[in-house]
Structure formats: C-alpha cells, structure tokens
VEXVEX-960016 format. One record per atom (N, C-alpha, C, CB): residue number from 1; residue in one letter; atom name; x negated, y negated, z. Coordinates in Angstrom, 2 decimals. Glycine has a CB too. Layout:
<pt NUM, 'A', 'CA', <X, Y, Z>>
...
END
This chain:
<pt 1, 'L', 'N', <-0.86, 1.17, 0.00>>
<pt 1, 'L', 'CA', <0.00, 0.00, 0.00>>
<pt 1, 'L', 'C', <-0.90, -1.22, 0.00>>
<pt 1, 'L', 'CB', <0.97, -0.01, 1.22>>
<pt 2, 'N', 'N', <-0.81, -2.02, -1.03>>
<pt 2, 'N', 'CA', <-1.64, -3.22, -1.16>>
<pt 2, 'N', 'C', <-0.77, -4.42, -1.48>>
<pt 2, 'N', 'CB', <-2.70, -3.03, -2.25>>
<pt 3, 'R', 'N', <-1.09, -5.54, -0.83>>
<pt 3, 'R', 'CA', <-0.38, -6.78, -1.12>>
<pt 3, 'R', 'C', <-0.92, -7.36, -2.42>>
<pt 3, 'R', 'CB', <-0.54, -7.81, 0.06>>
<pt 4, 'L', 'N', <-0.01, -7.81, -3.27>>
<pt 4, 'L', 'CA', <-0.41, -8.45, -4.51>>
<pt 4, 'L', 'C', <-0.83, -9.87, -4.19>>
<pt 4, 'L', 'CB', <0.73, -8.42, -5.57>>
<pt 5, 'E', 'N', <-2.02, -10.23, -4.59>>
<pt 5, 'E', 'CA', <-2.59, -11.53, -4.25>>
<pt 5, 'E', 'C', <-1.68, -12.67, -4.72>>
<pt 5, 'E', 'CB', <-3.98, -11.68, -4.86>>
<pt 6, 'G', 'N', <-1.45, -13.63, -3.80>>
<pt 6, 'G', 'CA', <-0.62, -14.78, -4.13>>
<pt 6, 'G', 'C', <0.86, -14.47, -4.21>>
<pt 6, 'G', 'CB', <-1.06, -15.36, -5.41>>
<pt 7, 'S', 'N', <1.27, -13.36, -3.61>>
<pt 7, 'S', 'CA', <2.66, -12.92, -3.72>>
<pt 7, 'S', 'C', <3.15, -12.37, -2.39>>
<pt 7, 'S', 'CB', <2.80, -11.87, -4.82>>
<pt 8, 'T', 'N', <4.46, -12.24, -2.26>>
<pt 8, 'T', 'CA', <5.04, -11.56, -1.08>>
<pt 8, 'T', 'C', <5.33, -10.10, -1.40>>
<pt 8, 'T', 'CB', <6.33, -12.28, -0.63>>
<pt 9, 'L', 'N', <4.89, -9.64, -2.56>>
<pt 9, 'L', 'CA', <5.12, -8.25, -2.97>>
<pt 9, 'L', 'C', <3.96, -7.35, -2.57>>
<pt 9, 'L', 'CB', <5.35, -8.17, -4.48>>
<pt 10, 'Y', 'N', <4.29, -6.10, -2.29>>
<pt 10, 'Y', 'CA', <3.30, -5.06, -2.01>>
<pt 10, 'Y', 'C', <3.46, -3.97, -3.06>>
<pt 10, 'Y', 'CB', <3.45, -4.48, -0.56>>
<pt 11, 'R', 'N', <2.35, -3.37, -3.46>>
<pt 11, 'R', 'CA', <2.38, -2.26, -4.41>>
<pt 11, 'R', 'C', <2.10, -0.97, -3.65>>
<pt 11, 'R', 'CB', <1.33, -2.47, -5.55>>
<pt 12, 'L', 'N', <3.04, -0.04, -3.76>>
<pt 12, 'L', 'CA', <2.89, 1.28, -3.15>>
<pt 12, 'L', 'C', <2.48, 2.24, -4.26>>
<pt 12, 'L', 'CB', <4.21, 1.76, -2.44>>
<pt 13, 'R', 'N', <1.36, 2.92, -4.04>>
<pt 13, 'R', 'CA', <0.91, 3.94, -4.99>>
<pt 13, 'R', 'C', <0.80, 5.26, -4.25>>
<pt 13, 'R', 'CB', <-0.46, 3.56, -5.64>>
<pt 14, 'V', 'N', <1.45, 6.28, -4.82>>
<pt 14, 'V', 'CA', <1.48, 7.61, -4.22>>
<pt 14, 'V', 'C', <1.28, 8.63, -5.32>>
<pt 14, 'V', 'CB', <2.83, 7.85, -3.46>>
<pt 15, 'V', 'N', <0.57, 9.69, -5.01>>
<pt 15, 'V', 'CA', <0.47, 10.82, -5.94>>
<pt 15, 'V', 'C', <1.07, 12.03, -5.25>>
<pt 15, 'V', 'CB', <-1.04, 11.08, -6.37>>
<pt 16, 'L', 'N', <2.17, 12.51, -5.80>>
<pt 16, 'L', 'CA', <2.79, 13.74, -5.29>>
<pt 16, 'L', 'C', <2.10, 14.91, -5.95>>
<pt 16, 'L', 'CB', <4.34, 13.77, -5.56>>
<pt 17, 'Q', 'N', <1.75, 15.90, -5.14>>
<pt 17, 'Q', 'CA', <1.06, 17.07, -5.67>>
<pt 17, 'Q', 'C', <1.73, 18.32, -5.13>>
<pt 17, 'Q', 'CB', <-0.45, 17.05, -5.29>>
<pt 18, 'N', 'N', <2.11, 19.21, -6.02>>
<pt 18, 'N', 'CA', <2.71, 20.48, -5.65>>
<pt 18, 'N', 'C', <1.61, 21.54, -5.61>>
<pt 18, 'N', 'CB', <3.84, 20.88, -6.64>>
<pt 19, 'R', 'N', <1.26, 21.95, -4.42>>
<pt 19, 'R', 'CA', <0.22, 22.99, -4.25>>
<pt 19, 'R', 'C', <0.81, 24.39, -4.17>>
<pt 19, 'R', 'CB', <-0.60, 22.71, -3.00>>
<pt 20, 'A', 'N', <2.12, 24.47, -4.27>>
<pt 20, 'A', 'CA', <2.80, 25.77, -4.19>>
<pt 20, 'A', 'C', <2.67, 26.53, -5.51>>
<pt 20, 'A', 'CB', <4.29, 25.58, -3.83>>
<pt 21, 'D', 'N', <3.02, 27.80, -5.46>>
<pt 21, 'D', 'CA', <2.99, 28.65, -6.66>>
<pt 21, 'D', 'C', <4.29, 28.57, -7.45>>
<pt 21, 'D', 'CB', <2.73, 30.10, -6.27>>
<pt 22, 'T', 'N', <5.28, 27.84, -6.93>>
<pt 22, 'T', 'CA', <6.57, 27.71, -7.60>>
<pt 22, 'T', 'C', <6.95, 26.23, -7.70>>
<pt 22, 'T', 'CB', <7.67, 28.50, -6.83>>
<pt 23, 'A', 'N', <7.89, 25.96, -8.57>>
<pt 23, 'A', 'CA', <8.38, 24.59, -8.72>>
<pt 23, 'A', 'C', <9.14, 24.18, -7.46>>
<pt 23, 'A', 'CB', <9.29, 24.46, -9.97>>
<pt 24, 'L', 'N', <9.07, 22.90, -7.13>>
<pt 24, 'L', 'CA', <9.77, 22.35, -5.97>>
<pt 24, 'L', 'C', <10.63, 21.18, -6.41>>
<pt 24, 'L', 'CB', <8.78, 21.91, -4.87>>
<pt 25, 'M', 'N', <11.72, 20.95, -5.69>>
<pt 25, 'M', 'CA', <12.54, 19.76, -5.94>>
<pt 25, 'M', 'C', <11.73, 18.53, -5.57>>
<pt 25, 'M', 'CB', <13.88, 19.82, -5.13>>
<pt 26, 'M', 'N', <12.02, 17.41, -6.21>>
<pt 26, 'M', 'CA', <11.35, 16.16, -5.88>>
<pt 26, 'M', 'C', <11.82, 15.70, -4.50>>
<pt 26, 'M', 'CB', <11.64, 15.07, -6.96>>
<pt 27, 'P', 'N', <10.89, 15.32, -3.63>>
<pt 27, 'P', 'CA', <11.28, 14.85, -2.30>>
<pt 27, 'P', 'C', <11.69, 13.38, -2.32>>
<pt 27, 'P', 'CB', <10.13, 15.06, -1.32>>
<pt 28, 'A', 'N', <12.39, 12.98, -1.28>>
<pt 28, 'A', 'CA', <12.63, 11.56, -1.03>>
<pt 28, 'A', 'C', <11.45, 11.06, -0.19>>
<pt 28, 'A', 'CB', <14.02, 11.31, -0.29>>
<pt 29, 'L', 'N', <11.20, 9.76, -0.18>>
<pt 29, 'L', 'CA', <10.12, 9.17, 0.60>>
<pt 29, 'L', 'C', <10.72, 8.19, 1.60>>
<pt 29, 'L', 'CB', <9.08, 8.46, -0.32>>
<pt 30, 'E', 'N', <10.31, 8.29, 2.84>>
<pt 30, 'E', 'CA', <10.71, 7.29, 3.83>>
<pt 30, 'E', 'C', <9.51, 6.39, 4.09>>
<pt 30, 'E', 'CB', <11.22, 7.95, 5.16>>
<pt 31, 'L', 'N', <9.64, 5.12, 3.77>>
<pt 31, 'L', 'CA', <8.58, 4.14, 3.94>>
<pt 31, 'L', 'C', <8.93, 3.26, 5.13>>
<pt 31, 'L', 'CB', <8.38, 3.28, 2.65>>
<pt 32, 'T', 'N', <8.03, 3.21, 6.12>>
<pt 32, 'T', 'CA', <8.20, 2.36, 7.29>>
<pt 32, 'T', 'C', <7.06, 1.35, 7.31>>
<pt 32, 'T', 'CB', <8.23, 3.20, 8.60>>
<pt 33, 'L', 'N', <7.41, 0.07, 7.37>>
<pt 33, 'L', 'CA', <6.42, -1.01, 7.38>>
<pt 33, 'L', 'C', <6.38, -1.64, 8.76>>
<pt 33, 'L', 'CB', <6.75, -2.07, 6.29>>
<pt 34, 'N', 'N', <5.17, -1.91, 9.26>>
<pt 34, 'N', 'CA', <4.97, -2.48, 10.59>>
<pt 34, 'N', 'C', <4.14, -3.74, 10.54>>
<pt 34, 'N', 'CB', <4.31, -1.47, 11.51>>
<pt 35, 'D', 'N', <4.31, -4.60, 11.57>>
<pt 35, 'D', 'CA', <3.48, -5.80, 11.67>>
<pt 35, 'D', 'C', <2.22, -5.48, 12.48>>
<pt 35, 'D', 'CB', <4.26, -6.98, 12.33>>
<pt 36, 'A', 'N', <1.42, -6.49, 12.77>>
<pt 36, 'A', 'CA', <0.13, -6.28, 13.47>>
<pt 36, 'A', 'C', <0.32, -5.72, 14.88>>
<pt 36, 'A', 'CB', <-0.63, -7.59, 13.55>>
<pt 37, 'Q', 'N', <1.48, -5.96, 15.50>>
<pt 37, 'Q', 'CA', <1.75, -5.44, 16.84>>
<pt 37, 'Q', 'C', <2.42, -4.06, 16.80>>
<pt 37, 'Q', 'CB', <2.64, -6.41, 17.61>>
<pt 38, 'G', 'N', <2.59, -3.51, 15.62>>
<pt 38, 'G', 'CA', <3.21, -2.21, 15.47>>
<pt 38, 'G', 'C', <4.72, -2.25, 15.46>>
<pt 38, 'G', 'CB', <2.75, -1.31, 16.55>>
<pt 39, 'K', 'N', <5.31, -3.45, 15.44>>
<pt 39, 'K', 'CA', <6.77, -3.58, 15.41>>
<pt 39, 'K', 'C', <7.29, -3.36, 14.00>>
<pt 39, 'K', 'CB', <7.20, -4.97, 15.94>>
<pt 40, 'L', 'N', <8.46, -2.78, 13.94>>
<pt 40, 'L', 'CA', <9.10, -2.48, 12.67>>
<pt 40, 'L', 'C', <9.41, -3.75, 11.88>>
<pt 40, 'L', 'CB', <10.38, -1.68, 12.90>>
<pt 41, 'V', 'N', <8.96, -3.79, 10.65>>
<pt 41, 'V', 'CA', <9.29, -4.87, 9.72>>
<pt 41, 'V', 'C', <10.43, -4.41, 8.82>>
<pt 41, 'V', 'CB', <8.04, -5.29, 8.88>>
<pt 42, 'A', 'N', <10.31, -3.20, 8.29>>
<pt 42, 'A', 'CA', <11.34, -2.64, 7.41>>
<pt 42, 'A', 'C', <11.18, -1.14, 7.32>>
<pt 42, 'A', 'CB', <11.26, -3.28, 5.99>>
<pt 43, 'R', 'N', <12.30, -0.48, 7.05>>
<pt 43, 'R', 'CA', <12.29, 0.97, 6.82>>
<pt 43, 'R', 'C', <13.25, 1.23, 5.67>>
<pt 43, 'R', 'CB', <12.71, 1.79, 8.11>>
<pt 44, 'R', 'N', <12.82, 2.09, 4.75>>
<pt 44, 'R', 'CA', <13.64, 2.36, 3.59>>
<pt 44, 'R', 'C', <13.39, 3.78, 3.10>>
<pt 44, 'R', 'CB', <13.36, 1.35, 2.46>>
<pt 45, 'V', 'N', <14.46, 4.45, 2.71>>
<pt 45, 'V', 'CA', <14.36, 5.75, 2.05>>
<pt 45, 'V', 'C', <14.41, 5.50, 0.56>>
<pt 45, 'V', 'CB', <15.50, 6.73, 2.51>>
<pt 46, 'L', 'N', <13.41, 6.02, -0.14>>
<pt 46, 'L', 'CA', <13.30, 5.86, -1.59>>
<pt 46, 'L', 'C', <13.56, 7.20, -2.26>>
<pt 46, 'L', 'CB', <11.89, 5.31, -1.99>>
<pt 47, 'Q', 'N', <14.59, 7.25, -3.06>>
<pt 47, 'Q', 'CA', <14.93, 8.47, -3.79>>
<pt 47, 'Q', 'C', <14.08, 8.56, -5.05>>
<pt 47, 'Q', 'CB', <16.45, 8.50, -4.15>>
<pt 48, 'P', 'N', <13.81, 9.77, -5.54>>
<pt 48, 'P', 'CA', <12.97, 9.93, -6.74>>
<pt 48, 'P', 'C', <13.44, 9.08, -7.92>>
<pt 48, 'P', 'CB', <12.95, 11.39, -7.15>>
<pt 49, 'A', 'N', <14.74, 8.99, -8.15>>
<pt 49, 'A', 'CA', <15.26, 8.21, -9.28>>
<pt 49, 'A', 'C', <14.93, 6.73, -9.12>>
<pt 49, 'A', 'CB', <16.78, 8.40, -9.42>>
<pt 50, 'E', 'N', <14.95, 6.21, -7.89>>
<pt 50, 'E', 'CA', <14.61, 4.81, -7.63>>
<pt 50, 'E', 'C', <13.14, 4.53, -7.93>>
<pt 50, 'E', 'CB', <14.93, 4.44, -6.17>>
<pt 51, 'L', 'N', <12.32, 5.56, -7.81>>
<pt 51, 'L', 'CA', <10.88, 5.41, -8.03>>
<pt 51, 'L', 'C', <10.50, 5.66, -9.49>>
<pt 51, 'L', 'CB', <10.13, 6.37, -7.13>>
<pt 52, 'G', 'N', <11.49, 5.88, -10.32>>
<pt 52, 'G', 'CA', <11.22, 6.09, -11.73>>
<pt 52, 'G', 'C', <10.71, 7.48, -12.06>>
<pt 52, 'G', 'CB', <10.24, 5.09, -12.21>>
<pt 53, 'A', 'N', <10.90, 8.43, -11.15>>
<pt 53, 'A', 'CA', <10.46, 9.81, -11.41>>
<pt 53, 'A', 'C', <11.27, 10.37, -12.58>>
<pt 53, 'A', 'CB', <10.62, 10.71, -10.13>>
<pt 54, 'P', 'N', <10.61, 10.81, -13.64>>
<pt 54, 'P', 'CA', <11.31, 11.27, -14.83>>
<pt 54, 'P', 'C', <11.88, 12.68, -14.72>>
<pt 54, 'P', 'CB', <10.38, 11.20, -16.00>>
<pt 55, 'Q', 'N', <11.72, 13.30, -13.57>>
<pt 55, 'Q', 'CA', <12.12, 14.69, -13.44>>
<pt 55, 'Q', 'C', <12.72, 14.93, -12.06>>
<pt 55, 'Q', 'CB', <10.92, 15.63, -13.69>>
<pt 56, 'T', 'N', <13.40, 16.07, -11.90>>
<pt 56, 'T', 'CA', <13.99, 16.43, -10.61>>
<pt 56, 'T', 'C', <13.17, 17.51, -9.91>>
<pt 56, 'T', 'CB', <15.43, 16.91, -10.79>>
<pt 57, 'R', 'N', <12.21, 18.10, -10.64>>
<pt 57, 'R', 'CA', <11.35, 19.14, -10.07>>
<pt 57, 'R', 'C', <9.89, 18.80, -10.33>>
<pt 57, 'R', 'CB', <11.70, 20.52, -10.67>>
<pt 58, 'L', 'N', <9.06, 19.29, -9.43>>
<pt 58, 'L', 'CA', <7.61, 19.18, -9.57>>
<pt 58, 'L', 'C', <7.10, 20.61, -9.77>>
<pt 58, 'L', 'CB', <6.94, 18.48, -8.31>>
<pt 59, 'Q', 'N', <6.56, 20.87, -10.94>>
<pt 59, 'Q', 'CA', <6.13, 22.23, -11.28>>
<pt 59, 'Q', 'C', <4.91, 22.64, -10.45>>
<pt 59, 'Q', 'CB', <5.80, 22.32, -12.77>>
<pt 60, 'A', 'N', <4.68, 23.94, -10.35>>
<pt 60, 'A', 'CA', <3.54, 24.48, -9.60>>
<pt 60, 'A', 'C', <2.25, 23.85, -10.10>>
<pt 60, 'A', 'CB', <3.48, 26.02, -9.72>>
<pt 61, 'G', 'N', <1.45, 23.32, -9.19>>
<pt 61, 'G', 'CA', <0.16, 22.72, -9.53>>
<pt 61, 'G', 'C', <0.24, 21.34, -10.15>>
<pt 61, 'G', 'CB', <-0.54, 23.61, -10.46>>
<pt 62, 'E', 'N', <1.44, 20.81, -10.33>>
<pt 62, 'E', 'CA', <1.60, 19.52, -11.00>>
<pt 62, 'E', 'C', <1.35, 18.35, -10.05>>
<pt 62, 'E', 'CB', <3.00, 19.40, -11.60>>
<pt 63, 'E', 'N', <0.81, 17.27, -10.59>>
<pt 63, 'E', 'CA', <0.65, 16.01, -9.87>>
<pt 63, 'E', 'C', <1.48, 14.95, -10.57>>
<pt 63, 'E', 'CB', <-0.85, 15.58, -9.80>>
<pt 64, 'L', 'N', <2.11, 14.06, -9.79>>
<pt 64, 'L', 'CA', <2.92, 13.00, -10.35>>
<pt 64, 'L', 'C', <2.58, 11.69, -9.64>>
<pt 64, 'L', 'CB', <4.43, 13.32, -10.21>>
<pt 65, 'P', 'N', <1.91, 10.77, -10.34>>
<pt 65, 'P', 'CA', <1.63, 9.46, -9.74>>
<pt 65, 'P', 'C', <2.89, 8.60, -9.75>>
<pt 65, 'P', 'CB', <0.48, 8.74, -10.50>>
<pt 66, 'I', 'N', <3.12, 7.90, -8.66>>
<pt 66, 'I', 'CA', <4.28, 7.02, -8.51>>
<pt 66, 'I', 'C', <3.80, 5.66, -8.03>>
<pt 66, 'I', 'CB', <5.33, 7.63, -7.53>>
<pt 67, 'T', 'N', <4.34, 4.61, -8.63>>
<pt 67, 'T', 'CA', <4.05, 3.24, -8.21>>
<pt 67, 'T', 'C', <5.37, 2.51, -8.01>>
<pt 67, 'T', 'CB', <3.15, 2.51, -9.25>>
<pt 68, 'A', 'N', <5.48, 1.78, -6.90>>
<pt 68, 'A', 'CA', <6.68, 0.99, -6.62>>
<pt 68, 'A', 'C', <6.28, -0.35, -6.05>>
<pt 68, 'A', 'CB', <7.63, 1.75, -5.66>>
<pt 69, 'L', 'N', <7.08, -1.38, -6.33>>
<pt 69, 'L', 'CA', <6.88, -2.69, -5.74>>
<pt 69, 'L', 'C', <7.85, -2.85, -4.57>>
<pt 69, 'L', 'CB', <7.07, -3.81, -6.79>>
<pt 70, 'V', 'N', <7.33, -3.38, -3.47>>
<pt 70, 'V', 'CA', <8.12, -3.56, -2.25>>
<pt 70, 'V', 'C', <8.04, -5.03, -1.86>>
<pt 70, 'V', 'CB', <7.61, -2.63, -1.09>>
<pt 71, 'S', 'N', <9.19, -5.61, -1.56>>
<pt 71, 'S', 'CA', <9.24, -7.00, -1.12>>
<pt 71, 'S', 'C', <9.67, -7.06, 0.34>>
<pt 71, 'S', 'CB', <10.19, -7.83, -2.00>>
<pt 72, 'T', 'N', <8.97, -7.88, 1.13>>
<pt 72, 'T', 'CA', <9.33, -8.07, 2.54>>
<pt 72, 'T', 'C', <9.65, -9.53, 2.82>>
<pt 72, 'T', 'CB', <8.19, -7.60, 3.46>>
<pt 73, 'G', 'N', <9.87, -10.29, 1.78>>
<pt 73, 'G', 'CA', <10.10, -11.72, 1.96>>
<pt 73, 'G', 'C', <8.83, -12.36, 2.49>>
<pt 73, 'G', 'CB', <11.29, -11.99, 2.91>>
<pt 74, 'E', 'N', <8.95, -13.16, 3.52>>
<pt 74, 'E', 'CA', <7.79, -13.82, 4.12>>
<pt 74, 'E', 'C', <7.15, -13.01, 5.25>>
<pt 74, 'E', 'CB', <8.19, -15.18, 4.64>>
<pt 75, 'R', 'N', <7.76, -11.87, 5.59>>
<pt 75, 'R', 'CA', <7.22, -11.06, 6.69>>
<pt 75, 'R', 'C', <5.96, -10.32, 6.26>>
<pt 75, 'R', 'CB', <8.27, -10.04, 7.19>>
<pt 76, 'R', 'N', <4.92, -10.43, 7.07>>
<pt 76, 'R', 'CA', <3.63, -9.81, 6.77>>
<pt 76, 'R', 'C', <3.64, -8.35, 7.24>>
<pt 76, 'R', 'CB', <2.48, -10.59, 7.43>>
<pt 77, 'V', 'N', <3.02, -7.51, 6.44>>
<pt 77, 'V', 'CA', <2.89, -6.08, 6.76>>
<pt 77, 'V', 'C', <1.43, -5.78, 7.04>>
<pt 77, 'V', 'CB', <3.43, -5.18, 5.59>>
<pt 78, 'D', 'N', <1.17, -5.10, 8.17>>
<pt 78, 'D', 'CA', <-0.20, -4.73, 8.53>>
<pt 78, 'D', 'C', <-0.40, -3.23, 8.63>>
<pt 78, 'D', 'CB', <-0.57, -5.38, 9.84>>
<pt 79, 'G', 'N', <0.68, -2.47, 8.56>>
<pt 79, 'G', 'CA', <0.56, -1.02, 8.63>>
<pt 79, 'G', 'C', <1.81, -0.36, 8.07>>
<pt 79, 'G', 'CB', <0.33, -0.56, 10.08>>
<pt 80, 'Y', 'N', <1.70, 0.91, 7.76>>
<pt 80, 'Y', 'CA', <2.85, 1.62, 7.22>>
<pt 80, 'Y', 'C', <2.70, 3.12, 7.46>>
<pt 80, 'Y', 'CB', <3.01, 1.34, 5.71>>
<pt 81, 'T', 'N', <3.83, 3.81, 7.38>>
<pt 81, 'T', 'CA', <3.83, 5.27, 7.34>>
<pt 81, 'T', 'C', <4.71, 5.69, 6.17>>
<pt 81, 'T', 'CB', <4.35, 5.90, 8.69>>
<pt 82, 'L', 'N', <4.36, 6.81, 5.61>>
<pt 82, 'L', 'CA', <5.11, 7.36, 4.49>>
<pt 82, 'L', 'C', <5.37, 8.82, 4.78>>
<pt 82, 'L', 'CB', <4.35, 7.17, 3.13>>
<pt 83, 'E', 'N', <6.64, 9.19, 4.78>>
<pt 83, 'E', 'CA', <7.03, 10.57, 5.07>>
<pt 83, 'E', 'C', <7.80, 11.13, 3.88>>
<pt 83, 'E', 'CB', <7.89, 10.65, 6.38>>
<pt 84, 'L', 'N', <7.49, 12.36, 3.51>>
<pt 84, 'L', 'CA', <8.23, 13.05, 2.47>>
<pt 84, 'L', 'C', <9.25, 13.95, 3.14>>
<pt 84, 'L', 'CB', <7.27, 13.88, 1.54>>
<pt 85, 'F', 'N', <10.46, 14.02, 2.56>>
<pt 85, 'F', 'CA', <11.47, 14.93, 3.11>>
<pt 85, 'F', 'C', <12.47, 15.27, 2.04>>
<pt 85, 'F', 'CB', <12.17, 14.30, 4.34>>
<pt 86, 'Y', 'N', <13.25, 16.30, 2.32>>
<pt 86, 'Y', 'CA', <14.30, 16.75, 1.41>>
<pt 86, 'Y', 'C', <15.64, 16.47, 2.07>>
<pt 86, 'Y', 'CB', <14.15, 18.27, 1.06>>
<pt 87, 'P', 'N', <16.40, 15.49, 1.54>>
<pt 87, 'P', 'CA', <17.69, 15.14, 2.16>>
<pt 87, 'P', 'C', <18.73, 16.23, 2.02>>
<pt 87, 'P', 'CB', <18.23, 13.85, 1.56>>
END
C-alpha cells in the first residue's frame, strides 16, 4: 500500500497465488487502514469483481496481480492489514 505523491489516494498492490494442486474460488479481501496510533481509519471488504479480477477461479499454480486505488479523503494512513477470506 503506497500513497500516490501529491494525492489523497493510495495504491494497493497484491499478488494472489494459488499454491494448491486444484483450482480455488477467488477470495474476497478485507482491507483495514490504521493511523499512526493504530486507530481504525477505514475498513472495507473488496470483492474480486470490484478489483477487476477477470475470473472467478484461480487455477492451480496460477498467480494474479491485482491493483486498486483507495481514497481516505484527508485522513492519513500509517498502517494496514489485508485478510483473504471466502464469504
């Protein structure tokens, strides 16, 4: 997660990798953004379709790079967590 210089936008870059021997459904991503004191700035669940994922499955051994822009308005972000899950 990197802030775009001169902007209030952040760029999230993630590479999903399927290390299994079988195809898996695309997971959802939960992104939690925190300030310097560790307080919650924003939390959002991102579905694969929102991230521009062109598929619903990740084949065995496949990697899929994903990039998303995140806006927090004027609130500064100093940390984040990213969790994958299947809703």
